[in-house]
CHARMM internal coordinates of N, CA and C (Angstrom, degrees):
IC EDIT
DIST 1 N 1 CA 1.4376
DIST 1 CA 1 C 1.5339
ANGL 1 N 1 CA 1 C 109.67
DIST 1 C 2 N 1.2941
ANGL 1 CA 1 C 2 N 116.66
DIHE 1 N 1 CA 1 C 2 N 139.71
DIST 2 N 2 CA 1.4533
ANGL 1 C 2 N 2 CA 123.30
DIHE 1 CA 1 C 2 N 2 CA -177.02
DIST 2 CA 2 C 1.5336
ANGL 2 N 2 CA 2 C 111.04
DIHE 1 C 2 N 2 CA 2 C -77.96
DIST 2 C 3 N 1.3290
ANGL 2 CA 2 C 3 N 116.59
DIHE 2 N 2 CA 2 C 3 N 139.44
DIST 3 N 3 CA 1.4563
ANGL 2 C 3 N 3 CA 121.91
DIHE 2 CA 2 C 3 N 3 CA 178.27
DIST 3 CA 3 C 1.5301
ANGL 3 N 3 CA 3 C 108.39
DIHE 2 C 3 N 3 CA 3 C -81.78
DIST 3 C 4 N 1.3316
ANGL 3 CA 3 C 4 N 117.01
DIHE 3 N 3 CA 3 C 4 N 106.24
DIST 4 N 4 CA 1.4620
ANGL 3 C 4 N 4 CA 121.25
DIHE 3 CA 3 C 4 N 4 CA -176.26
DIST 4 CA 4 C 1.5255
ANGL 4 N 4 CA 4 C 112.53
DIHE 3 C 4 N 4 CA 4 C -67.22
DIST 4 C 5 N 1.3195
ANGL 4 CA 4 C 5 N 117.72
DIHE 4 N 4 CA 4 C 5 N -34.50
DIST 5 N 5 CA 1.4627
ANGL 4 C 5 N 5 CA 120.30
DIHE 4 CA 4 C 5 N 5 CA 178.49
DIST 5 CA 5 C 1.5224
ANGL 5 N 5 CA 5 C 110.43
DIHE 4 C 5 N 5 CA 5 C -63.95
DIST 5 C 6 N 1.3336
ANGL 5 CA 5 C 6 N 117.16
DIHE 5 N 5 CA 5 C 6 N -44.21
DIST 6 N 6 CA 1.4679
ANGL 5 C 6 N 6 CA 120.54
DIHE 5 CA 5 C 6 N 6 CA 178.74
DIST 6 CA 6 C 1.5231
ANGL 6 N 6 CA 6 C 110.10
DIHE 5 C 6 N 6 CA 6 C -64.20
DIST 6 C 7 N 1.3167
ANGL 6 CA 6 C 7 N 117.79
DIHE 6 N 6 CA 6 C 7 N -40.23
DIST 7 N 7 CA 1.4611
ANGL 6 C 7 N 7 CA 120.78
DIHE 6 CA 6 C 7 N 7 CA 178.33
DIST 7 CA 7 C 1.5294
ANGL 7 N 7 CA 7 C 110.72
DIHE 6 C 7 N 7 CA 7 C -62.84
DIST 7 C 8 N 1.3332
ANGL 7 CA 7 C 8 N 117.35
DIHE 7 N 7 CA 7 C 8 N -39.48
DIST 8 N 8 CA 1.4631
ANGL 7 C 8 N 8 CA 121.68
DIHE 7 CA 7 C 8 N 8 CA 176.74
DIST 8 CA 8 C 1.5242
ANGL 8 N 8 CA 8 C 110.78
DIHE 7 C 8 N 8 CA 8 C -65.37
DIST 8 C 9 N 1.3396
ANGL 8 CA 8 C 9 N 117.84
DIHE 8 N 8 CA 8 C 9 N -45.84
DIST 9 N 9 CA 1.4709
ANGL 8 C 9 N 9 CA 122.05
DIHE 8 CA 8 C 9 N 9 CA 179.88
DIST 9 CA 9 C 1.5316
ANGL 9 N 9 CA 9 C 111.42
DIHE 8 C 9 N 9 CA 9 C -61.89
DIST 9 C 10 N 1.3110
ANGL 9 CA 9 C 10 N 117.64
DIHE 9 N 9 CA 9 C 10 N -33.55
DIST 10 N 10 CA 1.4653
ANGL 9 C 10 N 10 CA 121.33
DIHE 9 CA 9 C 10 N 10 CA 179.23
DIST 10 CA 10 C 1.5274
ANGL 10 N 10 CA 10 C 111.71
DIHE 9 C 10 N 10 CA 10 C -67.02
DIST 10 C 11 N 1.3307
ANGL 10 CA 10 C 11 N 118.02
DIHE 10 N 10 CA 10 C 11 N -20.40
DIST 11 N 11 CA 1.4663
ANGL 10 C 11 N 11 CA 121.71
DIHE 10 CA 10 C 11 N 11 CA 178.49
DIST 11 CA 11 C 1.5245
ANGL 11 N 11 CA 11 C 112.48
DIHE 10 C 11 N 11 CA 11 C -78.94
DIST 11 C 12 N 1.3183
ANGL 11 CA 11 C 12 N 117.02
DIHE 11 N 11 CA 11 C 12 N -21.09
DIST 12 N 12 CA 1.4652
ANGL 11 C 12 N 12 CA 121.64
DIHE 11 CA 11 C 12 N 12 CA -177.00
DIST 12 CA 12 C 1.5253
ANGL 12 N 12 CA 12 C 109.02
DIHE 11 C 12 N 12 CA 12 C -92.75
DIST 12 C 13 N 1.3476
ANGL 12 CA 12 C 13 N 117.90
DIHE 12 N 12 CA 12 C 13 N 122.20
DIST 13 N 13 CA 1.4729
ANGL 12 C 13 N 13 CA 119.08
DIHE 12 CA 12 C 13 N 13 CA -179.52
DIST 13 CA 13 C 1.5267
ANGL 13 N 13 CA 13 C 111.13
DIHE 12 C 13 N 13 CA 13 C -71.07
DIST 13 C 14 N 1.3226
ANGL 13 CA 13 C 14 N 115.89
DIHE 13 N 13 CA 13 C 14 N 151.45
DIST 14 N 14 CA 1.4600
ANGL 13 C 14 N 14 CA 121.21
DIHE 13 CA 13 C 14 N 14 CA 176.32
DIST 14 CA 14 C 1.5191
ANGL 14 N 14 CA 14 C 109.74
DIHE 13 C 14 N 14 CA 14 C -71.79
DIST 14 C 15 N 1.3271
ANGL 14 CA 14 C 15 N 115.92
DIHE 14 N 14 CA 14 C 15 N 150.97
DIST 15 N 15 CA 1.4617
ANGL 14 C 15 N 15 CA 120.87
DIHE 14 CA 14 C 15 N 15 CA 175.63
DIST 15 CA 15 C 1.5290
ANGL 15 N 15 CA 15 C 108.60
DIHE 14 C 15 N 15 CA 15 C -68.70
DIST 15 C 16 N 1.3483
ANGL 15 CA 15 C 16 N 118.10
DIHE 15 N 15 CA 15 C 16 N 141.49
DIST 16 N 16 CA 1.4624
ANGL 15 C 16 N 16 CA 120.09
DIHE 15 CA 15 C 16 N 16 CA -178.65
DIST 16 CA 16 C 1.5260
ANGL 16 N 16 CA 16 C 111.67
DIHE 15 C 16 N 16 CA 16 C -72.14
DIST 16 C 17 N 1.3186
ANGL 16 CA 16 C 17 N 116.05
DIHE 16 N 16 CA 16 C 17 N 150.25
DIST 17 N 17 CA 1.4583
ANGL 16 C 17 N 17 CA 122.81
DIHE 16 CA 16 C 17 N 17 CA 173.40
DIST 17 CA 17 C 1.5169
ANGL 17 N 17 CA 17 C 107.42
DIHE 16 C 17 N 17 CA 17 C -88.28
DIST 17 C 18 N 1.3429
ANGL 17 CA 17 C 18 N 116.82
DIHE 17 N 17 CA 17 C 18 N 122.44
DIST 18 N 18 CA 1.4499
ANGL 17 C 18 N 18 CA 121.71
DIHE 17 CA 17 C 18 N 18 CA -177.33
DIST 18 CA 18 C 1.5217
ANGL 18 N 18 CA 18 C 109.60
DIHE 17 C 18 N 18 CA 18 C -119.50
DIST 18 C 19 N 1.3235
ANGL 18 CA 18 C 19 N 116.36
DIHE 18 N 18 CA 18 C 19 N 159.20
DIST 19 N 19 CA 1.4555
ANGL 18 C 19 N 19 CA 120.93
DIHE 18 CA 18 C 19 N 19 CA 174.25
DIST 19 CA 19 C 1.5164
ANGL 19 N 19 CA 19 C 108.52
DIHE 18 C 19 N 19 CA 19 C -117.80
DIST 19 C 20 N 1.3108
ANGL 19 CA 19 C 20 N 115.34
DIHE 19 N 19 CA 19 C 20 N 150.88
DIST 20 N 20 CA 1.4503
ANGL 19 C 20 N 20 CA 120.21
DIHE 19 CA 19 C 20 N 20 CA 178.96
DIST 20 CA 20 C 1.5118
ANGL 20 N 20 CA 20 C 110.68
DIHE 19 C 20 N 20 CA 20 C -167.15
DIST 20 C 21 N 1.3314
ANGL 20 CA 20 C 21 N 115.24
DIHE 20 N 20 CA 20 C 21 N -179.72
DIST 21 N 21 CA 1.4518
ANGL 20 C 21 N 21 CA 122.52
DIHE 20 CA 20 C 21 N 21 CA -179.08
DIST 21 CA 21 C 1.5251
ANGL 21 N 21 CA 21 C 109.32
DIHE 20 C 21 N 21 CA 21 C -113.90
DIST 21 C 22 N 1.3185
ANGL 21 CA 21 C 22 N 116.43
DIHE 21 N 21 CA 21 C 22 N 131.05
DIST 22 N 22 CA 1.4570
ANGL 21 C 22 N 22 CA 120.56
DIHE 21 CA 21 C 22 N 22 CA 176.76
DIST 22 CA 22 C 1.5267
ANGL 22 N 22 CA 22 C 107.76
DIHE 21 C 22 N 22 CA 22 C -71.33
DIST 22 C 23 N 1.3433
ANGL 22 CA 22 C 23 N 116.61
DIHE 22 N 22 CA 22 C 23 N 122.80
DIST 23 N 23 CA 1.4596
ANGL 22 C 23 N 23 CA 119.70
DIHE 22 CA 22 C 23 N 23 CA -177.97
DIST 23 CA 23 C 1.5269
ANGL 23 N 23 CA 23 C 112.61
DIHE 22 C 23 N 23 CA 23 C -113.07
DIST 23 C 24 N 1.3355
ANGL 23 CA 23 C 24 N 118.72
DIHE 23 N 23 CA 23 C 24 N -14.24
DIST 24 N 24 CA 1.4619
ANGL 23 C 24 N 24 CA 120.94
DIHE 23 CA 23 C 24 N 24 CA 178.92
DIST 24 CA 24 C 1.5247
ANGL 24 N 24 CA 24 C 109.94
DIHE 23 C 24 N 24 CA 24 C -159.72
DIST 24 C 25 N 1.3351
ANGL 24 CA 24 C 25 N 114.61
DIHE 24 N 24 CA 24 C 25 N 152.45
DIST 25 N 25 CA 1.4605
ANGL 24 C 25 N 25 CA 121.42
DIHE 24 CA 24 C 25 N 25 CA 177.16
DIST 25 CA 25 C 1.5201
ANGL 25 N 25 CA 25 C 107.27
DIHE 24 C 25 N 25 CA 25 C -131.05
DIST 25 C 26 N 1.3337
ANGL 25 CA 25 C 26 N 116.40
DIHE 25 N 25 CA 25 C 26 N 129.38
DIST 26 N 26 CA 1.4559
ANGL 25 C 26 N 26 CA 121.98
DIHE 25 CA 25 C 26 N 26 CA 176.77
DIST 26 CA 26 C 1.5229
ANGL 26 N 26 CA 26 C 107.86
DIHE 25 C 26 N 26 CA 26 C -132.78
DIST 26 C 27 N 1.3313
ANGL 26 CA 26 C 27 N 115.79
DIHE 26 N 26 CA 26 C 27 N 87.40
DIST 27 N 27 CA 1.4672
ANGL 26 C 27 N 27 CA 120.62
DIHE 26 CA 26 C 27 N 27 CA -175.53
DIST 27 CA 27 C 1.5152
ANGL 27 N 27 CA 27 C 109.49
DIHE 26 C 27 N 27 CA 27 C 68.52
DIST 27 C 28 N 1.3424
ANGL 27 CA 27 C 28 N 117.21
DIHE 27 N 27 CA 27 C 28 N -125.51
DIST 28 N 28 CA 1.4707
ANGL 27 C 28 N 28 CA 119.71
DIHE 27 CA 27 C 28 N 28 CA -178.48
DIST 28 CA 28 C 1.5381
ANGL 28 N 28 CA 28 C 113.10
DIHE 27 C 28 N 28 CA 28 C -85.98
DIST 28 C 29 N 1.3430
ANGL 28 CA 28 C 29 N 117.29
DIHE 28 N 28 CA 28 C 29 N -0.19
DIST 29 N 29 CA 1.4632
ANGL 28 C 29 N 29 CA 121.03
DIHE 28 CA 28 C 29 N 29 CA -176.40
DIST 29 CA 29 C 1.5231
ANGL 29 N 29 CA 29 C 109.73
DIHE 28 C 29 N 29 CA 29 C -104.17
DIST 29 C 30 N 1.3213
ANGL 29 CA 29 C 30 N 115.48
DIHE 29 N 29 CA 29 C 30 N 129.06
DIST 30 N 30 CA 1.4623
ANGL 29 C 30 N 30 CA 122.38
DIHE 29 CA 29 C 30 N 30 CA 179.27
DIST 30 CA 30 C 1.5245
ANGL 30 N 30 CA 30 C 108.36
DIHE 29 C 30 N 30 CA 30 C -111.26
DIST 30 C 31 N 1.3277
ANGL 30 CA 30 C 31 N 116.60
DIHE 30 N 30 CA 30 C 31 N 137.94
DIST 31 N 31 CA 1.4605
ANGL 30 C 31 N 31 CA 121.27
DIHE 30 CA 30 C 31 N 31 CA 173.96
DIST 31 CA 31 C 1.5173
ANGL 31 N 31 CA 31 C 107.13
DIHE 30 C 31 N 31 CA 31 C -98.27
DIST 31 C 32 N 1.3237
ANGL 31 CA 31 C 32 N 115.62
DIHE 31 N 31 CA 31 C 32 N 124.16
DIST 32 N 32 CA 1.4641
ANGL 31 C 32 N 32 CA 122.24
DIHE 31 CA 31 C 32 N 32 CA -177.33
DIST 32 CA 32 C 1.5179
ANGL 32 N 32 CA 32 C 108.14
DIHE 31 C 32 N 32 CA 32 C -116.45
DIST 32 C 33 N 1.3395
ANGL 32 CA 32 C 33 N 115.50
DIHE 32 N 32 CA 32 C 33 N 128.41
DIST 33 N 33 CA 1.4620
ANGL 32 C 33 N 33 CA 120.76
DIHE 32 CA 32 C 33 N 33 CA 176.96
DIST 33 CA 33 C 1.5223
ANGL 33 N 33 CA 33 C 108.46
DIHE 32 C 33 N 33 CA 33 C -98.14
DIST 33 C 34 N 1.3252
ANGL 33 CA 33 C 34 N 115.16
DIHE 33 N 33 CA 33 C 34 N 124.20
DIST 34 N 34 CA 1.4584
ANGL 33 C 34 N 34 CA 122.05
DIHE 33 CA 33 C 34 N 34 CA 179.50
DIST 34 CA 34 C 1.5224
ANGL 34 N 34 CA 34 C 109.90
DIHE 33 C 34 N 34 CA 34 C -86.35
DIST 34 C 35 N 1.3306
ANGL 34 CA 34 C 35 N 118.07
DIHE 34 N 34 CA 34 C 35 N 159.36
DIST 35 N 35 CA 1.4705
ANGL 34 C 35 N 35 CA 119.53
DIHE 34 CA 34 C 35 N 35 CA 176.04
DIST 35 CA 35 C 1.5232
ANGL 35 N 35 CA 35 C 110.12
DIHE 34 C 35 N 35 CA 35 C -58.36
DIST 35 C 36 N 1.3041
ANGL 35 CA 35 C 36 N 116.62
DIHE 35 N 35 CA 35 C 36 N 136.29
DIST 36 N 36 CA 1.4548
ANGL 35 C 36 N 36 CA 121.07
DIHE 35 CA 35 C 36 N 36 CA -178.87
DIST 36 CA 36 C 1.5129
ANGL 36 N 36 CA 36 C 112.87
DIHE 35 C 36 N 36 CA 36 C 96.91
DIST 36 C 37 N 1.3499
ANGL 36 CA 36 C 37 N 118.27
DIHE 36 N 36 CA 36 C 37 N -10.53
DIST 37 N 37 CA 1.4475
ANGL 36 C 37 N 37 CA 120.54
DIHE 36 CA 36 C 37 N 37 CA 173.51
DIST 37 CA 37 C 1.5049
ANGL 37 N 37 CA 37 C 119.65
DIHE 36 C 37 N 37 CA 37 C 115.36
DIST 37 C 38 N 1.3539
ANGL 37 CA 37 C 38 N 121.23
DIHE 37 N 37 CA 37 C 38 N -29.71
DIST 38 N 38 CA 1.4606
ANGL 37 C 38 N 38 CA 118.80
DIHE 37 CA 37 C 38 N 38 CA -177.32
DIST 38 CA 38 C 1.5269
ANGL 38 N 38 CA 38 C 111.51
DIHE 37 C 38 N 38 CA 38 C -62.87
DIST 38 C 39 N 1.3250
ANGL 38 CA 38 C 39 N 115.48
DIHE 38 N 38 CA 38 C 39 N 149.99
DIST 39 N 39 CA 1.4598
ANGL 38 C 39 N 39 CA 121.57
DIHE 38 CA 38 C 39 N 39 CA 178.90
DIST 39 CA 39 C 1.5198
ANGL 39 N 39 CA 39 C 109.74
DIHE 38 C 39 N 39 CA 39 C -119.67
DIST 39 C 40 N 1.3318
ANGL 39 CA 39 C 40 N 115.46
DIHE 39 N 39 CA 39 C 40 N 152.55
DIST 40 N 40 CA 1.4564
ANGL 39 C 40 N 40 CA 120.45
DIHE 39 CA 39 C 40 N 40 CA 175.45
DIST 40 CA 40 C 1.5131
ANGL 40 N 40 CA 40 C 109.52
DIHE 39 C 40 N 40 CA 40 C -142.18
DIST 40 C 41 N 1.3203
ANGL 40 CA 40 C 41 N 115.84
DIHE 40 N 40 CA 40 C 41 N 159.84
DIST 41 N 41 CA 1.4539
ANGL 40 C 41 N 41 CA 122.90
DIHE 40 CA 40 C 41 N 41 CA 177.84
DIST 41 CA 41 C 1.5246
ANGL 41 N 41 CA 41 C 107.86
DIHE 40 C 41 N 41 CA 41 C -99.97
DIST 41 C 42 N 1.3473
ANGL 41 CA 41 C 42 N 116.26
DIHE 41 N 41 CA 41 C 42 N 138.80
DIST 42 N 42 CA 1.4609
ANGL 41 C 42 N 42 CA 120.48
DIHE 41 CA 41 C 42 N 42 CA -179.05
DIST 42 CA 42 C 1.5230
ANGL 42 N 42 CA 42 C 110.42
DIHE 41 C 42 N 42 CA 42 C -145.06
DIST 42 C 43 N 1.3120
ANGL 42 CA 42 C 43 N 115.49
DIHE 42 N 42 CA 42 C 43 N 158.17
DIST 43 N 43 CA 1.4666
ANGL 42 C 43 N 43 CA 122.83
DIHE 42 CA 42 C 43 N 43 CA 173.71
DIST 43 CA 43 C 1.5124
ANGL 43 N 43 CA 43 C 108.12
DIHE 42 C 43 N 43 CA 43 C -103.94
DIST 43 C 44 N 1.3270
ANGL 43 CA 43 C 44 N 116.64
DIHE 43 N 43 CA 43 C 44 N 154.67
DIST 44 N 44 CA 1.4506
ANGL 43 C 44 N 44 CA 119.89
DIHE 43 CA 43 C 44 N 44 CA 176.91
DIST 44 CA 44 C 1.5049
ANGL 44 N 44 CA 44 C 111.12
DIHE 43 C 44 N 44 CA 44 C 147.68
DIST 44 C 45 N 1.3241
ANGL 44 CA 44 C 45 N 115.21
DIHE 44 N 44 CA 44 C 45 N -148.49
DIST 45 N 45 CA 1.4499
ANGL 44 C 45 N 45 CA 120.65
DIHE 44 CA 44 C 45 N 45 CA -178.00
DIST 45 CA 45 C 1.5215
ANGL 45 N 45 CA 45 C 108.87
DIHE 44 C 45 N 45 CA 45 C -143.16
DIST 45 C 46 N 1.3397
ANGL 45 CA 45 C 46 N 116.24
DIHE 45 N 45 CA 45 C 46 N 118.63
DIST 46 N 46 CA 1.4625
ANGL 45 C 46 N 46 CA 121.17
DIHE 45 CA 45 C 46 N 46 CA 179.05
DIST 46 CA 46 C 1.5238
ANGL 46 N 46 CA 46 C 108.21
DIHE 45 C 46 N 46 CA 46 C -163.91
DIST 46 C 47 N 1.3143
ANGL 46 CA 46 C 47 N 115.64
DIHE 46 N 46 CA 46 C 47 N 169.91
DIST 47 N 47 CA 1.4597
ANGL 46 C 47 N 47 CA 121.64
DIHE 46 CA 46 C 47 N 47 CA 177.91
DIST 47 CA 47 C 1.5255
ANGL 47 N 47 CA 47 C 109.26
DIHE 46 C 47 N 47 CA 47 C -109.03
DIST 47 C 48 N 1.3201
ANGL 47 CA 47 C 48 N 116.06
DIHE 47 N 47 CA 47 C 48 N 153.95
DIST 48 N 48 CA 1.4625
ANGL 47 C 48 N 48 CA 120.70
DIHE 47 CA 47 C 48 N 48 CA 176.83
DIST 48 CA 48 C 1.5260
ANGL 48 N 48 CA 48 C 108.61
DIHE 47 C 48 N 48 CA 48 C -60.91
DIST 48 C 49 N 1.3347
ANGL 48 CA 48 C 49 N 115.67
DIHE 48 N 48 CA 48 C 49 N 133.45
DIST 49 N 49 CA 1.4632
ANGL 48 C 49 N 49 CA 121.72
DIHE 48 CA 48 C 49 N 49 CA -178.50
DIST 49 CA 49 C 1.5155
ANGL 49 N 49 CA 49 C 114.06
DIHE 48 C 49 N 49 CA 49 C 92.31
DIST 49 C 50 N 1.3127
ANGL 49 CA 49 C 50 N 117.80
DIHE 49 N 49 CA 49 C 50 N -9.08
DIST 50 N 50 CA 1.4618
ANGL 49 C 50 N 50 CA 122.03
DIHE 49 CA 49 C 50 N 50 CA -178.29
DIST 50 CA 50 C 1.5246
ANGL 50 N 50 CA 50 C 110.77
DIHE 49 C 50 N 50 CA 50 C -81.14
DIST 50 C 51 N 1.3370
ANGL 50 CA 50 C 51 N 116.38
DIHE 50 N 50 CA 50 C 51 N 141.42
DIST 51 N 51 CA 1.4609
ANGL 50 C 51 N 51 CA 123.02
DIHE 50 CA 50 C 51 N 51 CA 173.37
DIST 51 CA 51 C 1.5273
ANGL 51 N 51 CA 51 C 107.48
DIHE 50 C 51 N 51 CA 51 C -82.68
DIST 51 C 52 N 1.3466
ANGL 51 CA 51 C 52 N 117.12
DIHE 51 N 51 CA 51 C 52 N 131.36
DIST 52 N 52 CA 1.4630
ANGL 51 C 52 N 52 CA 120.70
DIHE 51 CA 51 C 52 N 52 CA -176.42
DIST 52 CA 52 C 1.5290
ANGL 52 N 52 CA 52 C 111.19
DIHE 51 C 52 N 52 CA 52 C -135.50
DIST 52 C 53 N 1.3308
ANGL 52 CA 52 C 53 N 114.52
DIHE 52 N 52 CA 52 C 53 N 158.23
DIST 53 N 53 CA 1.4585
ANGL 52 C 53 N 53 CA 122.15
DIHE 52 CA 52 C 53 N 53 CA 169.20
DIST 53 CA 53 C 1.5212
ANGL 53 N 53 CA 53 C 107.19
DIHE 52 C 53 N 53 CA 53 C -94.09
DIST 53 C 54 N 1.3500
ANGL 53 CA 53 C 54 N 117.11
DIHE 53 N 53 CA 53 C 54 N 133.80
DIST 54 N 54 CA 1.4593
ANGL 53 C 54 N 54 CA 122.44
DIHE 53 CA 53 C 54 N 54 CA -179.29
DIST 54 CA 54 C 1.5191
ANGL 54 N 54 CA 54 C 108.64
DIHE 53 C 54 N 54 CA 54 C -129.75
DIST 54 C 55 N 1.3438
ANGL 54 CA 54 C 55 N 115.07
DIHE 54 N 54 CA 54 C 55 N 135.15
DIST 55 N 55 CA 1.4649
ANGL 54 C 55 N 55 CA 120.13
DIHE 54 CA 54 C 55 N 55 CA 175.00
DIST 55 CA 55 C 1.5252
ANGL 55 N 55 CA 55 C 107.86
DIHE 54 C 55 N 55 CA 55 C -142.13
DIST 55 C 56 N 1.3180
ANGL 55 CA 55 C 56 N 116.23
DIHE 55 N 55 CA 55 C 56 N 124.95
DIST 56 N 56 CA 1.4598
ANGL 55 C 56 N 56 CA 122.56
DIHE 55 CA 55 C 56 N 56 CA 173.35
DIST 56 CA 56 C 1.5348
ANGL 56 N 56 CA 56 C 112.64
DIHE 55 C 56 N 56 CA 56 C 55.59
DIST 56 C 57 N 1.3502
ANGL 56 CA 56 C 57 N 116.23
DIHE 56 N 56 CA 56 C 57 N 40.31
DIST 57 N 57 CA 1.4571
ANGL 56 C 57 N 57 CA 121.01
DIHE 56 CA 56 C 57 N 57 CA 176.34
DIST 57 CA 57 C 1.5130
ANGL 57 N 57 CA 57 C 115.39
DIHE 56 C 57 N 57 CA 57 C 79.48
DIST 57 C 58 N 1.3347
ANGL 57 CA 57 C 58 N 117.65
DIHE 57 N 57 CA 57 C 58 N 14.32
DIST 58 N 58 CA 1.4594
ANGL 57 C 58 N 58 CA 121.84
DIHE 57 CA 57 C 58 N 58 CA -179.85
DIST 58 CA 58 C 1.5302
ANGL 58 N 58 CA 58 C 108.94
DIHE 57 C 58 N 58 CA 58 C -128.12
DIST 58 C 59 N 1.3357
ANGL 58 CA 58 C 59 N 116.31
DIHE 58 N 58 CA 58 C 59 N 130.46
DIST 59 N 59 CA 1.4685
ANGL 58 C 59 N 59 CA 120.64
DIHE 58 CA 58 C 59 N 59 CA 174.64
DIST 59 CA 59 C 1.5215
ANGL 59 N 59 CA 59 C 106.81
DIHE 58 C 59 N 59 CA 59 C -75.80
DIST 59 C 60 N 1.3434
ANGL 59 CA 59 C 60 N 116.06
DIHE 59 N 59 CA 59 C 60 N 120.26
DIST 60 N 60 CA 1.4655
ANGL 59 C 60 N 60 CA 120.33
DIHE 59 CA 59 C 60 N 60 CA -176.24
DIST 60 CA 60 C 1.5179
ANGL 60 N 60 CA 60 C 112.79
DIHE 59 C 60 N 60 CA 60 C -93.98
DIST 60 C 61 N 1.3280
ANGL 60 CA 60 C 61 N 117.99
DIHE 60 N 60 CA 60 C 61 N -17.79
DIST 61 N 61 CA 1.4517
ANGL 60 C 61 N 61 CA 119.55
DIHE 60 CA 60 C 61 N 61 CA 178.93
DIST 61 CA 61 C 1.5117
ANGL 61 N 61 CA 61 C 111.61
DIHE 60 C 61 N 61 CA 61 C 160.71
DIST 61 C 62 N 1.3166
ANGL 61 CA 61 C 62 N 114.53
DIHE 61 N 61 CA 61 C 62 N 179.92
DIST 62 N 62 CA 1.4557
ANGL 61 C 62 N 62 CA 121.22
DIHE 61 CA 61 C 62 N 62 CA -179.37
DIST 62 CA 62 C 1.5273
ANGL 62 N 62 CA 62 C 110.14
DIHE 61 C 62 N 62 CA 62 C -78.45
DIST 62 C 63 N 1.3353
ANGL 62 CA 62 C 63 N 115.59
DIHE 62 N 62 CA 62 C 63 N 137.66
DIST 63 N 63 CA 1.4681
ANGL 62 C 63 N 63 CA 121.74
DIHE 62 CA 62 C 63 N 63 CA 177.97
DIST 63 CA 63 C 1.5269
ANGL 63 N 63 CA 63 C 108.38
DIHE 62 C 63 N 63 CA 63 C -104.40
DIST 63 C 64 N 1.3153
ANGL 63 CA 63 C 64 N 117.63
DIHE 63 N 63 CA 63 C 64 N 153.06
DIST 64 N 64 CA 1.4640
ANGL 63 C 64 N 64 CA 119.25
DIHE 63 CA 63 C 64 N 64 CA 176.73
DIST 64 CA 64 C 1.5246
ANGL 64 N 64 CA 64 C 110.20
DIHE 63 C 64 N 64 CA 64 C -65.75
DIST 64 C 65 N 1.3114
ANGL 64 CA 64 C 65 N 116.13
DIHE 64 N 64 CA 64 C 65 N 144.68
DIST 65 N 65 CA 1.4599
ANGL 64 C 65 N 65 CA 121.59
DIHE 64 CA 64 C 65 N 65 CA 179.32
DIST 65 CA 65 C 1.5295
ANGL 65 N 65 CA 65 C 108.25
DIHE 64 C 65 N 65 CA 65 C -87.98
DIST 65 C 66 N 1.3428
ANGL 65 CA 65 C 66 N 115.55
DIHE 65 N 65 CA 65 C 66 N 105.21
DIST 66 N 66 CA 1.4634
ANGL 65 C 66 N 66 CA 120.54
DIHE 65 CA 65 C 66 N 66 CA -179.17
DIST 66 CA 66 C 1.5164
ANGL 66 N 66 CA 66 C 109.19
DIHE 65 C 66 N 66 CA 66 C -127.67
DIST 66 C 67 N 1.3092
ANGL 66 CA 66 C 67 N 115.99
DIHE 66 N 66 CA 66 C 67 N 162.72
DIST 67 N 67 CA 1.4540
ANGL 66 C 67 N 67 CA 121.64
DIHE 66 CA 66 C 67 N 67 CA 178.74
DIST 67 CA 67 C 1.5266
ANGL 67 N 67 CA 67 C 108.59
DIHE 66 C 67 N 67 CA 67 C -95.40
DIST 67 C 68 N 1.3334
ANGL 67 CA 67 C 68 N 115.90
DIHE 67 N 67 CA 67 C 68 N 131.84
DIST 68 N 68 CA 1.4558
ANGL 67 C 68 N 68 CA 121.34
DIHE 67 CA 67 C 68 N 68 CA 178.53
DIST 68 CA 68 C 1.5189
ANGL 68 N 68 CA 68 C 108.91
DIHE 67 C 68 N 68 CA 68 C -80.85
DIST 68 C 69 N 1.3228
ANGL 68 CA 68 C 69 N 116.32
DIHE 68 N 68 CA 68 C 69 N 126.28
DIST 69 N 69 CA 1.4597
ANGL 68 C 69 N 69 CA 122.02
DIHE 68 CA 68 C 69 N 69 CA 178.82
DIST 69 CA 69 C 1.5201
ANGL 69 N 69 CA 69 C 107.84
DIHE 68 C 69 N 69 CA 69 C -123.14
DIST 69 C 70 N 1.3166
ANGL 69 CA 69 C 70 N 116.93
DIHE 69 N 69 CA 69 C 70 N 129.57
DIST 70 N 70 CA 1.4605
ANGL 69 C 70 N 70 CA 120.28
DIHE 69 CA 69 C 70 N 70 CA 177.05
DIST 70 CA 70 C 1.5284
ANGL 70 N 70 CA 70 C 108.90
DIHE 69 C 70 N 70 CA 70 C -122.88
DIST 70 C 71 N 1.3060
ANGL 70 CA 70 C 71 N 114.65
DIHE 70 N 70 CA 70 C 71 N 139.87
DIST 71 N 71 CA 1.4600
ANGL 70 C 71 N 71 CA 121.50
DIHE 70 CA 70 C 71 N 71 CA -179.82
DIST 71 CA 71 C 1.5222
ANGL 71 N 71 CA 71 C 109.20
DIHE 70 C 71 N 71 CA 71 C -108.16
DIST 71 C 72 N 1.2906
ANGL 71 CA 71 C 72 N 116.62
DIHE 71 N 71 CA 71 C 72 N 135.87
DIST 72 N 72 CA 1.4477
ANGL 71 C 72 N 72 CA 121.47
DIHE 71 CA 71 C 72 N 72 CA 176.76
DIST 72 CA 72 C 1.5147
ANGL 72 N 72 CA 72 C 107.34
DIHE 71 C 72 N 72 CA 72 C -104.57
DIST 72 C 73 N 1.3132
ANGL 72 CA 72 C 73 N 115.78
DIHE 72 N 72 CA 72 C 73 N 123.89
DIST 73 N 73 CA 1.4606
ANGL 72 C 73 N 73 CA 120.37
DIHE 72 CA 72 C 73 N 73 CA -178.18
DIST 73 CA 73 C 1.5012
ANGL 73 N 73 CA 73 C 109.26
DIHE 72 C 73 N 73 CA 73 C -108.08
END
COOR INIT
IC SEED 1 N 1 CA 1 C
IC BUILD
């Protein structure tokens, strides 16, 4: 017999993993600025100025500090 719950969960896409910089901390809530300017609120543990990985409103860990380069063709 097929697991209907698993079939339903397979229809829902996973939240994307994003990187950003922590720009503010207010208690347990961290404000993370994504490349390009948008900001989001997340829970977790990080320091202001730190690059982090964020998924679905949760800081998952420290991200490498790299420079974003874009090429225009």
